[in-house]
C-alpha positions in Angstrom: 108.3 69.5 54.4 108.0 69.8 58.2 108.7 73.1 59.9 110.0 73.5 63.4 109.1 76.0 66.1 110.9 79.3 65.6 113.6 79.8 68.3 116.3 82.2 69.2 119.5 81.2 70.9 120.8 83.8 73.3 124.5 83.9 74.4 124.8 84.1 78.2 126.7 87.4 77.7 123.5 88.9 76.2 121.0 88.3 79.1 120.7 88.0 82.8 117.7 87.2 85.0 116.6 89.6 87.7 114.7 87.4 90.1 116.7 86.8 93.1 119.2 89.6 92.3 120.4 91.8 95.1 119.3 95.4 95.0 121.4 98.3 96.5 120.6 101.9 97.2 122.6 104.6 95.4 124.7 104.9 98.5 125.5 101.2 98.5 123.1 100.1 101.2 121.6 96.6 100.9 117.9 96.9 99.9 117.0 93.3 99.6 116.3 91.0 96.6 113.9 91.1 93.7 111.3 88.3 94.3 108.7 89.2 91.7 107.9 91.7 88.9 104.5 93.3 88.3 103.6 93.8 84.6 101.0 96.2 83.2 98.2 94.9 80.9 100.5 95.4 77.9 103.3 93.2 79.4 105.6 96.1 80.4 107.3 96.0 83.8 105.6 98.4 86.2 107.1 97.4 89.6 109.7 95.2 91.2 108.7 93.4 94.4 111.7 93.5 96.8 112.1 91.3 99.8 113.3 94.1 102.1 114.8 94.0 105.6 115.0 91.2 108.0 117.8 88.7 108.4 117.8 85.5 106.4 114.2 86.1 105.5 113.0 86.6 109.1 111.3 89.9 109.7 111.4 90.9 106.0 108.7 92.7 104.2 107.7 92.7 100.5 107.8 96.2 99.0 106.7 97.3 95.5 109.0 99.8 93.9 108.5 101.6 90.6 110.4 99.9 87.8 111.6 103.3 86.6 113.4 103.8 90.0 115.7 100.8 89.2 119.0 101.4 87.4 120.9 98.5 85.8 124.7 99.1 85.9 127.4 96.8 84.8 130.7 98.7 85.0 132.3 95.7 83.4 131.0 93.4 86.1 127.8 91.4 86.5 124.8 93.6 86.3 124.2 95.5 89.5 120.7 96.7 90.4 120.6 100.2 92.0 117.4 101.6 93.5 117.0 105.3 93.3 115.4 105.5 96.7 116.9 105.6 100.2 116.6 102.7 102.7 114.5 104.9 104.9 112.0 105.7 102.1 111.6 102.0 101.5 111.4 101.1 105.2 108.3 103.3 105.7 106.4 102.1 102.6 103.3 99.9 103.0 103.9 96.2 102.4 102.9 94.5 99.1 100.2 91.9 99.6 99.2 89.8 96.5 95.5 90.3 95.6 95.3 93.7 97.3 95.8 97.2 95.6 99.5 97.8 95.2 101.2 100.9 96.6 104.2 101.4 94.3 107.0 103.4 95.8 108.9 105.5 93.4 109.5 108.7 91.6 106.5 110.9 90.7 107.1 111.8 87.1 105.2 112.9 84.0 105.9 109.4 82.6 103.4 107.9 85.1 100.0 106.9 83.6 97.5 109.7 83.8 95.2 108.0 86.3 98.1 107.5 88.7 99.0 111.2 88.5 95.5 112.2 89.5 95.4 109.9 92.4 98.7 111.2 93.7 98.0 114.8 93.2 96.9 116.8 96.2 93.3 118.2 95.9 93.2 121.6 94.3 92.0 124.4 96.5 88.9 126.3 95.3 89.4 129.7 93.8 89.7 132.5 96.4 87.0 134.6 94.8 84.4 134.0 92.2 84.9 135.8 88.9 82.7 138.8 88.2 79.5 138.1 86.4 79.4 138.8 82.7 76.8 141.3 81.4 74.6 138.5 80.2 74.5 136.9 83.6 73.7 140.0 85.7 70.3 140.0 87.2 67.9 142.6 85.8 68.1 145.9 87.7 65.1 147.2 89.6 64.0 150.7 88.7 65.1 153.2 91.4 62.4 153.8 94.0 61.1 157.3 94.0 60.2 159.1 97.1 57.0 161.1 97.0 57.7 164.8 96.4 56.4 167.3 99.0 
């Protein structure tokens, strides 16, 4: 008895693609469109690449924004993508270039992988004073020098 390839049928009300979707800021400003998604090694979305700025694709830049900074709202309408960053924050971000290290713009939160937190953390200042030595670490004391008696 032949078996077929397992498949699932999704109703169009149950899904929606995000590539090409317009992105807005929380204040309603046009932020561009999603043109790519960066996945981590486990296949989870890590960043959205947004084609930001410009007019009709001229003068636009590709910016990587943290996936966690995206909010998907429907309000009974087609899904709307809202970026929890301002247009100015995105405007000053370095451009995404495939094949180069990615600067991902977004919220710094405890949910970020440990390696990313360390890279983003400012260097820790050295302690102001060294702690006092413990008795075991003290150098041996010299006997007090005596002055000859007269």
